[in-house]
C-alpha beads as a LAMMPS data file, in Angstrom:
LAMMPS data file: protein, C-alpha beads

273 atoms
272 bonds

1 atom types
1 bond types

-500.0 500.0 xlo xhi
-500.0 500.0 ylo yhi
-500.0 500.0 zlo zhi

Masses

1 110.0

Atoms # bond

1 1 1 -246.717 62.366 390.790
2 1 1 -247.903 64.788 388.124
3 1 1 -251.321 66.317 388.845
4 1 1 -254.187 64.658 387.019
5 1 1 -255.608 68.070 386.127
6 1 1 -255.091 71.634 387.274
7 1 1 -258.160 71.107 389.465
8 1 1 -256.877 67.722 390.693
9 1 1 -256.649 68.865 394.297
10 1 1 -260.424 69.206 394.268
11 1 1 -261.125 65.858 392.607
12 1 1 -261.760 62.621 394.483
13 1 1 -259.623 59.731 393.260
14 1 1 -260.458 57.862 391.180
15 1 1 -262.063 60.782 389.355
16 1 1 -265.236 59.801 387.531
17 1 1 -265.235 61.051 383.918
18 1 1 -268.421 60.464 381.930
19 1 1 -268.479 60.225 378.145
20 1 1 -270.700 62.323 375.916
21 1 1 -270.699 60.609 372.539
22 1 1 -271.499 63.560 370.290
23 1 1 -274.012 62.716 367.575
24 1 1 -272.697 62.297 364.022
25 1 1 -271.440 65.636 362.763
26 1 1 -272.168 67.317 359.414
27 1 1 -270.391 65.680 356.488
28 1 1 -270.044 62.256 358.142
29 1 1 -271.895 59.166 356.858
30 1 1 -274.367 58.807 359.738
31 1 1 -275.246 62.467 360.199
32 1 1 -278.990 63.103 360.396
33 1 1 -279.290 65.881 362.981
34 1 1 -278.879 69.629 362.698
35 1 1 -276.119 71.314 364.665
36 1 1 -278.777 72.746 366.958
37 1 1 -280.011 69.256 367.842
38 1 1 -276.471 67.851 368.131
39 1 1 -275.536 70.584 370.594
40 1 1 -278.775 70.271 372.557
41 1 1 -278.257 66.521 372.969
42 1 1 -274.645 66.950 374.101
43 1 1 -275.595 69.694 376.569
44 1 1 -278.439 67.592 377.960
45 1 1 -276.186 64.558 378.489
46 1 1 -273.458 66.687 380.061
47 1 1 -275.991 68.142 382.490
48 1 1 -277.205 64.652 383.398
49 1 1 -273.655 63.502 384.156
50 1 1 -272.875 66.576 386.223
51 1 1 -276.121 66.339 388.199
52 1 1 -275.573 62.628 388.857
53 1 1 -272.290 63.360 390.613
54 1 1 -269.642 62.757 387.969
55 1 1 -266.398 64.684 388.418
56 1 1 -265.824 65.557 384.768
57 1 1 -266.960 65.011 381.194
58 1 1 -265.260 64.009 377.982
59 1 1 -266.702 64.829 374.559
60 1 1 -265.958 62.508 371.655
61 1 1 -267.123 62.351 368.028
62 1 1 -267.803 58.615 368.364
63 1 1 -270.702 58.647 365.899
64 1 1 -268.516 59.972 363.050
65 1 1 -267.565 56.423 361.984
66 1 1 -265.850 55.323 359.834
67 1 1 -263.117 57.618 361.090
68 1 1 -260.527 59.535 359.167
69 1 1 -256.918 58.933 360.162
70 1 1 -254.790 61.537 361.862
71 1 1 -256.721 64.621 360.747
72 1 1 -260.255 65.884 360.182
73 1 1 -261.755 68.628 358.056
74 1 1 -262.542 72.182 359.140
75 1 1 -266.240 71.341 359.473
76 1 1 -265.467 68.826 362.250
77 1 1 -263.169 71.264 364.036
78 1 1 -265.854 73.959 363.821
79 1 1 -268.621 71.603 364.966
80 1 1 -266.666 70.215 367.926
81 1 1 -265.696 73.738 368.969
82 1 1 -269.343 74.784 368.981
83 1 1 -270.380 71.693 370.959
84 1 1 -267.568 72.152 373.467
85 1 1 -268.357 75.845 373.964
86 1 1 -272.036 75.142 374.589
87 1 1 -271.264 72.325 377.010
88 1 1 -268.710 74.516 378.805
89 1 1 -271.323 77.233 379.174
90 1 1 -273.757 74.717 380.684
91 1 1 -271.442 72.970 383.185
92 1 1 -269.524 76.078 384.241
93 1 1 -265.893 77.082 383.989
94 1 1 -264.613 75.090 386.975
95 1 1 -266.017 71.703 385.966
96 1 1 -263.379 69.462 384.282
97 1 1 -264.091 69.065 380.567
98 1 1 -262.095 67.136 377.994
99 1 1 -262.431 65.929 374.442
100 1 1 -261.163 63.541 371.822
101 1 1 -261.419 63.829 368.052
102 1 1 -261.271 60.502 366.244
103 1 1 -259.193 59.063 364.881
104 1 1 -255.924 60.449 366.105
105 1 1 -256.814 64.033 365.179
106 1 1 -254.794 65.168 368.169
107 1 1 -253.658 68.593 366.972
108 1 1 -257.238 69.462 366.085
109 1 1 -258.387 68.270 369.511
110 1 1 -255.752 70.402 371.207
111 1 1 -256.841 73.471 369.241
112 1 1 -260.525 72.909 370.012
113 1 1 -259.735 72.355 373.683
114 1 1 -257.677 75.549 373.838
115 1 1 -260.315 77.711 372.168
116 1 1 -263.315 76.266 374.034
117 1 1 -261.780 76.195 377.497
118 1 1 -261.394 72.459 377.945
119 1 1 -258.980 71.017 380.492
120 1 1 -257.653 67.869 378.827
121 1 1 -257.620 65.814 375.654
122 1 1 -257.422 62.102 374.923
123 1 1 -254.781 61.594 372.252
124 1 1 -254.121 58.430 370.262
125 1 1 -250.617 57.367 369.344
126 1 1 -248.507 59.779 371.379
127 1 1 -245.854 57.132 371.853
128 1 1 -245.019 54.094 369.703
129 1 1 -246.875 53.481 366.465
130 1 1 -249.634 50.895 366.076
131 1 1 -252.099 49.563 363.541
132 1 1 -255.658 50.716 364.171
133 1 1 -258.911 50.191 362.260
134 1 1 -257.980 53.217 360.167
135 1 1 -254.443 52.035 359.365
136 1 1 -251.010 52.894 360.702
137 1 1 -251.114 55.467 363.513
138 1 1 -247.775 57.229 363.895
139 1 1 -246.420 58.406 367.246
140 1 1 -246.882 62.156 367.658
141 1 1 -245.676 63.300 371.079
142 1 1 -242.926 65.527 369.694
143 1 1 -245.217 67.425 367.354
144 1 1 -248.170 67.551 369.754
145 1 1 -246.279 68.923 372.742
146 1 1 -244.572 71.515 370.559
147 1 1 -247.990 72.536 369.267
148 1 1 -249.210 72.911 372.833
149 1 1 -246.299 75.230 373.525
150 1 1 -246.856 77.196 370.321
151 1 1 -250.516 77.756 371.193
152 1 1 -249.753 78.763 374.761
153 1 1 -252.008 75.912 375.864
154 1 1 -249.804 74.479 378.577
155 1 1 -252.668 74.170 381.046
156 1 1 -254.319 71.501 378.864
157 1 1 -253.426 67.991 380.005
158 1 1 -252.668 65.366 377.374
159 1 1 -253.717 61.809 378.201
160 1 1 -252.736 59.048 375.797
161 1 1 -253.846 55.465 375.292
162 1 1 -251.197 52.777 375.598
163 1 1 -251.570 49.454 373.798
164 1 1 -254.819 50.974 372.570
165 1 1 -258.090 49.133 372.034
166 1 1 -259.270 48.394 368.472
167 1 1 -255.621 48.055 367.456
168 1 1 -252.930 45.516 366.656
169 1 1 -249.604 45.790 368.444
170 1 1 -247.551 43.046 366.832
171 1 1 -244.938 45.548 365.675
172 1 1 -244.254 46.478 369.321
173 1 1 -244.713 42.982 370.734
174 1 1 -241.231 43.126 372.271
175 1 1 -242.291 46.060 374.467
176 1 1 -243.835 45.409 377.860
177 1 1 -246.668 47.541 379.188
178 1 1 -244.153 49.066 381.576
179 1 1 -242.124 50.281 378.568
180 1 1 -245.144 52.155 377.262
181 1 1 -245.773 53.801 380.621
182 1 1 -242.129 54.762 380.983
183 1 1 -242.074 56.169 377.441
184 1 1 -245.122 58.348 378.059
185 1 1 -243.696 59.586 381.345
186 1 1 -240.291 60.284 379.793
187 1 1 -241.836 62.266 376.923
188 1 1 -243.863 64.471 379.269
189 1 1 -247.351 63.100 378.657
190 1 1 -249.720 63.943 381.512
191 1 1 -251.534 60.613 381.887
192 1 1 -251.820 57.174 380.322
193 1 1 -255.055 55.386 379.540
194 1 1 -255.334 51.625 379.932
195 1 1 -258.092 49.865 377.992
196 1 1 -259.415 46.473 377.044
197 1 1 -259.388 45.254 373.455
198 1 1 -262.507 47.112 372.281
199 1 1 -265.180 49.611 373.308
200 1 1 -266.987 48.253 376.340
201 1 1 -264.335 45.590 377.015
202 1 1 -262.764 45.742 380.459
203 1 1 -259.097 46.446 381.001
204 1 1 -256.977 44.002 382.959
205 1 1 -256.586 44.769 386.647
206 1 1 -253.107 43.248 386.385
207 1 1 -252.206 45.885 383.784
208 1 1 -253.067 48.602 386.285
209 1 1 -250.850 46.986 388.912
210 1 1 -247.947 46.664 386.457
211 1 1 -248.320 50.238 385.241
212 1 1 -248.064 51.493 388.820
213 1 1 -244.508 50.126 388.992
214 1 1 -243.339 51.886 385.821
215 1 1 -243.553 55.581 386.628
216 1 1 -245.183 58.380 388.562
217 1 1 -247.678 59.309 385.884
218 1 1 -251.477 59.374 386.413
219 1 1 -253.201 56.170 385.293
220 1 1 -256.662 56.257 383.779
221 1 1 -258.908 53.281 382.998
222 1 1 -260.543 53.927 379.646
223 1 1 -262.909 51.093 378.763
224 1 1 -265.213 48.474 380.191
225 1 1 -265.766 49.936 383.652
226 1 1 -268.992 49.073 385.413
227 1 1 -270.307 48.936 388.984
228 1 1 -269.557 45.217 388.978
229 1 1 -265.806 45.557 388.348
230 1 1 -265.182 49.010 389.842
231 1 1 -263.323 47.644 392.872
232 1 1 -260.714 46.075 390.569
233 1 1 -259.637 49.559 389.481
234 1 1 -259.828 51.446 392.756
235 1 1 -256.138 52.410 392.538
236 1 1 -256.532 54.238 389.223
237 1 1 -256.441 58.024 389.196
238 1 1 -259.482 58.341 386.943
239 1 1 -262.130 56.275 385.208
240 1 1 -263.480 57.195 381.762
241 1 1 -266.885 55.573 381.386
242 1 1 -269.228 55.462 378.404
243 1 1 -270.938 52.242 377.345
244 1 1 -271.990 51.006 380.775
245 1 1 -273.863 54.278 381.402
246 1 1 -276.180 53.735 378.441
247 1 1 -279.422 51.781 378.250
248 1 1 -278.549 48.077 377.831
249 1 1 -274.865 48.985 378.185
250 1 1 -274.608 49.849 374.481
251 1 1 -272.657 52.960 373.492
252 1 1 -275.148 54.165 370.845
253 1 1 -278.058 54.309 373.287
254 1 1 -279.060 57.293 375.461
255 1 1 -277.821 57.682 379.021
256 1 1 -279.697 55.615 381.585
257 1 1 -280.279 57.605 384.821
258 1 1 -280.332 54.417 386.896
259 1 1 -276.940 53.361 385.501
260 1 1 -275.515 56.791 386.288
261 1 1 -276.622 56.467 389.899
262 1 1 -275.207 52.953 390.154
263 1 1 -271.838 54.027 388.773
264 1 1 -271.540 56.988 391.132
265 1 1 -272.455 54.747 394.050
266 1 1 -269.858 52.172 393.004
267 1 1 -267.154 54.835 392.793
268 1 1 -268.092 56.229 396.159
269 1 1 -267.547 52.844 397.793
270 1 1 -263.931 52.691 396.562
271 1 1 -262.873 56.311 397.062
272 1 1 -259.187 56.517 397.877
273 1 1 -258.596 57.643 401.448

Bonds

1 1 1 2
2 1 2 3
3 1 3 4
4 1 4 5
5 1 5 6
6 1 6 7
7 1 7 8
8 1 8 9
9 1 9 10
10 1 10 11
11 1 11 12
12 1 12 13
13 1 13 14
14 1 14 15
15 1 15 16
16 1 16 17
17 1 17 18
18 1 18 19
19 1 19 20
20 1 20 21
21 1 21 22
22 1 22 23
23 1 23 24
24 1 24 25
25 1 25 26
26 1 26 27
27 1 27 28
28 1 28 29
29 1 29 30
30 1 30 31
31 1 31 32
32 1 32 33
33 1 33 34
34 1 34 35
35 1 35 36
36 1 36 37
37 1 37 38
38 1 38 39
39 1 39 40
40 1 40 41
41 1 41 42
42 1 42 43
43 1 43 44
44 1 44 45
45 1 45 46
46 1 46 47
47 1 47 48
48 1 48 49
49 1 49 50
50 1 50 51
51 1 51 52
52 1 52 53
53 1 53 54
54 1 54 55
55 1 55 56
56 1 56 57
57 1 57 58
58 1 58 59
59 1 59 60
60 1 60 61
61 1 61 62
62 1 62 63
63 1 63 64
64 1 64 65
65 1 65 66
66 1 66 67
67 1 67 68
68 1 68 69
69 1 69 70
70 1 70 71
71 1 71 72
72 1 72 73
73 1 73 74
74 1 74 75
75 1 75 76
76 1 76 77
77 1 77 78
78 1 78 79
79 1 79 80
80 1 80 81
81 1 81 82
82 1 82 83
83 1 83 84
84 1 84 85
85 1 85 86
86 1 86 87
87 1 87 88
88 1 88 89
89 1 89 90
90 1 90 91
91 1 91 92
92 1 92 93
93 1 93 94
94 1 94 95
95 1 95 96
96 1 96 97
97 1 97 98
98 1 98 99
99 1 99 100
100 1 100 101
101 1 101 102
102 1 102 103
103 1 103 104
104 1 104 105
105 1 105 106
106 1 106 107
107 1 107 108
108 1 108 109
109 1 109 110
110 1 110 111
111 1 111 112
112 1 112 113
113 1 113 114
114 1 114 115
115 1 115 116
116 1 116 117
117 1 117 118
118 1 118 119
119 1 119 120
120 1 120 121
121 1 121 122
122 1 122 123
123 1 123 124
124 1 124 125
125 1 125 126
126 1 126 127
127 1 127 128
128 1 128 129
129 1 129 130
130 1 130 131
131 1 131 132
132 1 132 133
133 1 133 134
134 1 134 135
135 1 135 136
136 1 136 137
137 1 137 138
138 1 138 139
139 1 139 140
140 1 140 141
141 1 141 142
142 1 142 143
143 1 143 144
144 1 144 145
145 1 145 146
146 1 146 147
147 1 147 148
148 1 148 149
149 1 149 150
150 1 150 151
151 1 151 152
152 1 152 153
153 1 153 154
154 1 154 155
155 1 155 156
156 1 156 157
157 1 157 158
158 1 158 159
159 1 159 160
160 1 160 161
161 1 161 162
162 1 162 163
163 1 163 164
164 1 164 165
165 1 165 166
166 1 166 167
167 1 167 168
168 1 168 169
169 1 169 170
170 1 170 171
171 1 171 172
172 1 172 173
173 1 173 174
174 1 174 175
175 1 175 176
176 1 176 177
177 1 177 178
178 1 178 179
179 1 179 180
180 1 180 181
181 1 181 182
182 1 182 183
183 1 183 184
184 1 184 185
185 1 185 186
186 1 186 187
187 1 187 188
188 1 188 189
189 1 189 190
190 1 190 191
191 1 191 192
192 1 192 193
193 1 193 194
194 1 194 195
195 1 195 196
196 1 196 197
197 1 197 198
198 1 198 199
199 1 199 200
200 1 200 201
201 1 201 202
202 1 202 203
203 1 203 204
204 1 204 205
205 1 205 206
206 1 206 207
207 1 207 208
208 1 208 209
209 1 209 210
210 1 210 211
211 1 211 212
212 1 212 213
213 1 213 214
214 1 214 215
215 1 215 216
216 1 216 217
217 1 217 218
218 1 218 219
219 1 219 220
220 1 220 221
221 1 221 222
222 1 222 223
223 1 223 224
224 1 224 225
225 1 225 226
226 1 226 227
227 1 227 228
228 1 228 229
229 1 229 230
230 1 230 231
231 1 231 232
232 1 232 233
233 1 233 234
234 1 234 235
235 1 235 236
236 1 236 237
237 1 237 238
238 1 238 239
239 1 239 240
240 1 240 241
241 1 241 242
242 1 242 243
243 1 243 244
244 1 244 245
245 1 245 246
246 1 246 247
247 1 247 248
248 1 248 249
249 1 249 250
250 1 250 251
251 1 251 252
252 1 252 253
253 1 253 254
254 1 254 255
255 1 255 256
256 1 256 257
257 1 257 258
258 1 258 259
259 1 259 260
260 1 260 261
261 1 261 262
262 1 262 263
263 1 263 264
264 1 264 265
265 1 265 266
266 1 266 267
267 1 267 268
268 1 268 269
269 1 269 270
270 1 270 271
271 1 271 272
272 1 272 273
């Protein structure tokens, strides 16, 4: 199987990746904070996740809704680079750090990751097109992997959602989940992310079992994980967790230290031997 990350031999499986939902950035409709406050909040949350025992962190511009499609402006690239650099400085160079730039701004995410020293990105639409909230999302694996080569950023892992949440997949209804996994593996993607239908909605444990039969590519659960259902996804290679770590389990709220402890404890009970 492909390595989950370059540091995968030091990560327990499933690796526990905590989300930092970066506050709304300058120029977006819900922005109210200065860049200094945005960075301080992201750094504080990253430190909380690291101290609680998480194995990695993912940064995401979740508060920038409603999202642009397929590209963002230079102000977002600059802001996410600054946030990522400050978080990297706080957590240290050996701690796994990833990012996503919504919606489907995958080339920008790759560039930010390369410049700021991140280890992986979450990319939408690498294989097979789909209809998202923002409209038609075109597949981009060919362009994105060539861009990675052009930048000399081969160490950065690319994880992609399959049958992504917040999306309609009628146009690919004749494709099984296994076809998506095989396609990602065939194209050289480094990991596939399985989700539920929306933020905070759990994936299907049957989907994880089916995906295991389709290729030797790392499988990541990307929505709806909680201490209560953690055992259902023990055979995943990584868990990306956001909403259930927040007060009241709502993604917009601050991190809840008690929920962090509970999630780490739940993961530790299902660690792969």
